[in-house]
C-alpha atoms as a printed R data frame, in Angstrom:
    type eleno elety resid chain resno       x       y      z
1   ATOM     1    CA   MET     A     1 -30.586 -12.884  5.653
2   ATOM     2    CA   THR     A     2 -30.127 -15.727  3.155
3   ATOM     3    CA   TYR     A     3 -26.535 -16.366  2.048
4   ATOM     4    CA   GLU     A     4 -25.632 -17.798 -1.388
5   ATOM     5    CA   PHE     A     5 -22.220 -18.342 -2.997
6   ATOM     6    CA   THR     A     6 -21.825 -16.832 -6.471
7   ATOM     7    CA   THR     A     7 -21.152 -18.997 -9.568
8   ATOM     8    CA   GLU     A     8 -17.550 -17.819 -9.437
9   ATOM     9    CA   ASP     A     9 -17.321 -18.836 -5.667
10  ATOM    10    CA   LEU     A    10 -18.755 -22.270 -6.443
11  ATOM    11    CA   LYS     A    11 -16.191 -22.772 -9.234
12  ATOM    12    CA   GLU     A    12 -13.384 -21.781 -6.861
13  ATOM    13    CA   ILE     A    13 -14.804 -24.231 -4.213
14  ATOM    14    CA   GLU     A    14 -14.774 -27.053 -6.766
15  ATOM    15    CA   LYS     A    15 -11.091 -26.347 -7.602
16  ATOM    16    CA   ILE     A    16 -10.247 -26.370 -3.887
17  ATOM    17    CA   LYS     A    17 -12.104 -29.620 -3.327
18  ATOM    18    CA   SER     A    18 -10.253 -31.291 -6.212
19  ATOM    19    CA   ARG     A    19  -6.920 -30.687 -4.427
20  ATOM    20    CA   TYR     A    20  -7.832 -33.087 -1.580
21  ATOM    21    CA   PRO     A    21  -8.580 -36.807 -1.450
22  ATOM    22    CA   GLU     A    22 -11.535 -36.003  0.938
23  ATOM    23    CA   VAL     A    23 -13.564 -32.830  1.497
24  ATOM    24    CA   LYS     A    24 -12.735 -32.009  5.139
25  ATOM    25    CA   PRO     A    25  -9.426 -30.292  4.443
26  ATOM    26    CA   ALA     A    26 -11.286 -27.907  2.122
27  ATOM    27    CA   THR     A    27 -13.095 -26.405  5.076
28  ATOM    28    CA   LEU     A    28 -10.616 -23.694  5.927
29  ATOM    29    CA   PRO     A    29 -10.130 -22.301  2.405
30  ATOM    30    CA   VAL     A    30 -13.918 -22.441  1.843
31  ATOM    31    CA   LEU     A    31 -14.490 -20.545  5.051
32  ATOM    32    CA   TRP     A    32 -12.060 -17.932  3.630
33  ATOM    33    CA   ILE     A    33 -14.160 -17.638  0.428
34  ATOM    34    CA   ALA     A    34 -17.206 -17.239  2.610
35  ATOM    35    CA   GLN     A    35 -15.690 -14.598  4.802
36  ATOM    36    CA   ASN     A    36 -14.361 -12.685  1.696
37  ATOM    37    CA   ARG     A    37 -17.804 -12.826  0.133
38  ATOM    38    CA   PHE     A    38 -19.951 -12.013  3.263
39  ATOM    39    CA   GLY     A    39 -17.422 -10.285  5.622
40  ATOM    40    CA   HIS     A    40 -17.919 -12.835  8.351
41  ATOM    41    CA   VAL     A    41 -18.809 -16.469  9.008
42  ATOM    42    CA   ASP     A    42 -21.758 -16.265 11.408
43  ATOM    43    CA   PRO     A    43 -23.776 -19.432 12.093
44  ATOM    44    CA   ASP     A    44 -25.895 -18.991  8.869
45  ATOM    45    CA   VAL     A    45 -22.738 -18.673  6.770
46  ATOM    46    CA   GLN     A    46 -21.310 -21.721  8.507
47  ATOM    47    CA   LYS     A    47 -24.391 -23.701  7.558
48  ATOM    48    CA   LEU     A    48 -23.926 -22.559  3.972
49  ATOM    49    CA   VAL     A    49 -20.373 -23.886  4.030
50  ATOM    50    CA   ALA     A    50 -21.405 -27.180  5.571
51  ATOM    51    CA   ALA     A    51 -24.154 -27.663  2.998
52  ATOM    52    CA   THR     A    52 -21.910 -26.742  0.082
53  ATOM    53    CA   LEU     A    53 -19.218 -29.166  1.269
54  ATOM    54    CA   ASP     A    54 -21.736 -31.776  2.409
55  ATOM    55    CA   LEU     A    55 -20.168 -31.818  5.856
56  ATOM    56    CA   PRO     A    56 -21.789 -31.760  9.334
57  ATOM    57    CA   GLU     A    57 -22.470 -28.269 10.585
58  ATOM    58    CA   ALA     A    58 -20.726 -29.140 13.810
59  ATOM    59    CA   HIS     A    59 -17.457 -29.701 11.968
60  ATOM    60    CA   VAL     A    60 -17.602 -26.321 10.144
61  ATOM    61    CA   HIS     A    61 -18.654 -24.618 13.374
62  ATOM    62    CA   GLY     A    62 -15.754 -26.176 15.218
63  ATOM    63    CA   VAL     A    63 -13.275 -25.033 12.628
64  ATOM    64    CA   ALA     A    64 -14.728 -21.504 12.387
65  ATOM    65    CA   THR     A    65 -14.790 -20.939 16.086
66  ATOM    66    CA   PHE     A    66 -11.315 -22.411 16.710
67  ATOM    67    CA   TYR     A    67  -9.507 -19.819 14.513
68  ATOM    68    CA   THR     A    68  -9.751 -16.124 15.582
69  ATOM    69    CA   GLN     A    69  -9.134 -15.046 11.912
70  ATOM    70    CA   TYR     A    70 -12.658 -16.078 11.104
71  ATOM    71    CA   TYR     A    71 -15.072 -13.481 12.104
72  ATOM    72    CA   LYS     A    72 -18.221 -14.958 13.702
73  ATOM    73    CA   GLU     A    73 -20.100 -11.652 13.518
74  ATOM    74    CA   LYS     A    74 -20.248  -8.583 11.315
75  ATOM    75    CA   LYS     A    75 -17.118  -6.467 11.655
76  ATOM    76    CA   GLY     A    76 -16.025  -3.093 10.136
77  ATOM    77    CA   LYS     A    77 -14.700  -2.849  6.606
78  ATOM    78    CA   TYR     A    78 -11.181  -2.800  8.183
79  ATOM    79    CA   VAL     A    79 -10.300  -4.931 11.124
80  ATOM    80    CA   LEU     A    80  -7.318  -3.624 12.961
81  ATOM    81    CA   ASP     A    81  -5.676  -6.274 15.176
82  ATOM    82    CA   VAL     A    82  -3.173  -4.571 17.490
83  ATOM    83    CA   CYS     A    83  -0.599  -7.107 18.970
84  ATOM    84    CA   THR     A    84  -0.079  -6.727 22.706
85  ATOM    85    CA   CYS     A    85   2.078  -9.765 23.257
86  ATOM    86    CA   LEU     A    86   5.336  -9.314 25.194
87  ATOM    87    CA   SER     A    87   7.505  -7.971 22.437
88  ATOM    88    CA   CYS     A    88   4.877  -5.565 21.206
89  ATOM    89    CA   GLN     A    89   3.858  -4.678 24.708
90  ATOM    90    CA   LEU     A    90   7.467  -3.726 25.598
91  ATOM    91    CA   CYS     A    91   7.807  -1.607 22.469
92  ATOM    92    CA   GLY     A    92   4.530   0.325 23.027
93  ATOM    93    CA   GLY     A    93   1.746  -2.023 21.748
94  ATOM    94    CA   TYR     A    94  -0.663  -0.895 24.497
95  ATOM    95    CA   ASP     A    95   0.132   2.720 23.752
96  ATOM    96    CA   MET     A    96  -0.654   2.142 20.084
97  ATOM    97    CA   LEU     A    97  -3.950   0.265 21.032
98  ATOM    98    CA   HIS     A    98  -5.061   3.241 23.248
99  ATOM    99    CA   TYR     A    99  -4.049   5.751 20.611
100 ATOM   100    CA   LEU     A   100  -6.203   3.923 18.065
101 ATOM   101    CA   GLU     A   101  -9.079   3.831 20.641
102 ATOM   102    CA   GLU     A   102  -8.913   7.585 20.929
103 ATOM   103    CA   LYS     A   103  -8.409   8.238 17.245
104 ATOM   104    CA   LEU     A   104 -11.272   6.078 16.194
105 ATOM   105    CA   GLY     A   105 -13.571   6.951 19.142
106 ATOM   106    CA   ILE     A   106 -14.118   3.280 20.013
107 ATOM   107    CA   LYS     A   107 -12.922   0.764 22.576
108 ATOM   108    CA   THR     A   108 -11.117  -2.495 21.869
109 ATOM   109    CA   GLY     A   109 -13.675  -5.034 20.484
110 ATOM   110    CA   GLU     A   110 -16.006  -2.367 19.064
111 ATOM   111    CA   THR     A   111 -16.820  -1.149 15.529
112 ATOM   112    CA   SER     A   112 -16.926   2.508 14.569
113 ATOM   113    CA   ASN     A   113 -20.370   3.991 13.956
114 ATOM   114    CA   ASP     A   114 -19.583   4.474 10.248
115 ATOM   115    CA   GLY     A   115 -18.858   0.667  9.938
116 ATOM   116    CA   MET     A   116 -15.393   1.403  8.772
117 ATOM   117    CA   PHE     A   117 -13.197   0.091 11.630
118 ATOM   118    CA   THR     A   118 -13.240  -2.756 14.153
119 ATOM   119    CA   LEU     A   119 -10.456  -2.609 16.712
120 ATOM   120    CA   ASN     A   120  -9.127  -5.786 18.330
121 ATOM   121    CA   GLN     A   121  -6.316  -6.613 20.753
122 ATOM   122    CA   VAL     A   122  -4.568  -9.797 19.800
123 ATOM   123    CA   GLU     A   123  -1.834 -12.058 20.926
124 ATOM   124    CA   CYS     A   124   1.335 -12.614 18.890
125 ATOM   125    CA   LEU     A   125   1.167 -11.995 15.183
126 ATOM   126    CA   GLY     A   126   4.601 -13.555 14.657
127 ATOM   127    CA   ALA     A   127   6.568 -10.417 13.816
128 ATOM   128    CA   CYS     A   128   8.221  -9.639 17.186
129 ATOM   129    CA   GLY     A   129  11.229  -8.150 15.533
130 ATOM   130    CA   TYR     A   130   9.077  -5.383 14.067
131 ATOM   131    CA   ALA     A   131   7.203  -4.465 17.231
132 ATOM   132    CA   PRO     A   132   4.891  -2.849 17.873
133 ATOM   133    CA   MET     A   133   2.593  -3.942 15.091
134 ATOM   134    CA   LEU     A   134  -0.924  -4.459 13.841
135 ATOM   135    CA   GLN     A   135  -2.557  -6.509 11.141
136 ATOM   136    CA   ILE     A   136  -5.244  -5.157  8.783
137 ATOM   137    CA   THR     A   137  -8.147  -7.569  8.126
138 ATOM   138    CA   ASN     A   138  -6.031 -10.791  8.262
139 ATOM   139    CA   ASP     A   139  -4.002  -9.539  5.310
140 ATOM   140    CA   LYS     A   140  -1.332  -6.920  5.784
141 ATOM   141    CA   TYR     A   141   1.067  -6.186  8.693
142 ATOM   142    CA   VAL     A   142   2.015  -2.645  9.621
143 ATOM   143    CA   ASN     A   143   5.155  -2.740 11.647
144 ATOM   144    CA   ASN     A   144   7.214  -0.428 13.944
145 ATOM   145    CA   LEU     A   145   4.007   1.618 14.753
146 ATOM   146    CA   THR     A   146   4.110   5.138 15.866
147 ATOM   147    CA   PRO     A   147   1.215   7.572 16.252
148 ATOM   148    CA   GLU     A   148   2.235   9.280 13.007
149 ATOM   149    CA   LYS     A   149   2.135   5.937 11.121
150 ATOM   150    CA   ILE     A   150  -1.286   5.151 12.617
151 ATOM   151    CA   ASP     A   151  -2.509   8.649 11.506
152 ATOM   152    CA   LYS     A   152  -1.270   7.881  7.994
153 ATOM   153    CA   LEU     A   153  -2.743   4.469  7.974
154 ATOM   154    CA   VAL     A   154  -6.216   5.501  9.192
155 ATOM   155    CA   ASP     A   155  -6.342   8.428  6.790
156 ATOM   156    CA   SER     A   156  -5.395   6.168  3.915
157 ATOM   157    CA   LEU     A   157  -7.986   3.504  4.842
158 ATOM   158    CA   LYS     A   158 -10.745   6.177  5.205
159 ATOM   159    CA   LYS     A   159 -10.022   7.176  1.569
160 ATOM   160    CA   GLY     A   160 -10.324   3.475  0.574
161 ATOM   161    CA   GLU     A   161  -6.691   3.235 -0.197
162 ATOM   162    CA   GLU     A   162  -4.879   0.024  0.784
163 ATOM   163    CA   PRO     A   163  -1.551   0.697  2.429
164 ATOM   164    CA   SER     A   164   1.546   0.057  0.441
165 ATOM   165    CA   TYR     A   165   5.273   0.493  1.025
166 ATOM   166    CA   GLU     A   166   5.417   3.595 -1.173
167 ATOM   167    CA   LYS     A   167   2.365   5.296  0.337
168 ATOM   168    CA   MET     A   168   2.833   4.404  3.991
169 ATOM   169    CA   GLU     A   169   6.628   4.763  4.106
170 ATOM   170    CA   MET     A   170   6.646   1.950  6.658
171 ATOM   171    CA   PRO     A   171   7.564  -1.726  6.643
172 ATOM   172    CA   LEU     A   172   4.554  -3.663  5.408
173 ATOM   173    CA   ARG     A   173   4.089  -7.225  4.359
174 ATOM   174    CA   LYS     A   174   1.203  -9.324  2.987
175 ATOM   175    CA   ASN     A   175   0.338 -12.127  5.293
176 ATOM   176    CA   ASN     A   176   0.374 -15.274  3.193
């Protein structure tokens, strides 16, 4: 597959580049643009980013592979990162992970047959006081998980509805 940025993407990339005295610091935000556009930053997407920024491919590859938030392969529409670090673990993080495995019919690291969900086990997401928790596609946190909250979340996502405070009746925050 050949990847290309849209005209709008290229305008946004130029704005990002203008914020820095040199181009290297633009790598991370441009990788986000690429991931938002293509759903992942596999090696071909990394090459596009490198060419667009006129940077060595090795630099872009190093950045993309260092951060787990950049998906190096195609993932489901929604990536559910379940925290199993100590606080979440003690509050039932593994129970919630296993519940999701059963509910979605996949194991950790897999994507559902319909391409809707990828399930990951991750280390600390930085919200220990709200354990157990998960993150939806690097964007929103769902805290104080219970099987009932997971059921609501999955049902909502299957309908294409992004979770919100009102609809989910659970603590939720945008990860900025």
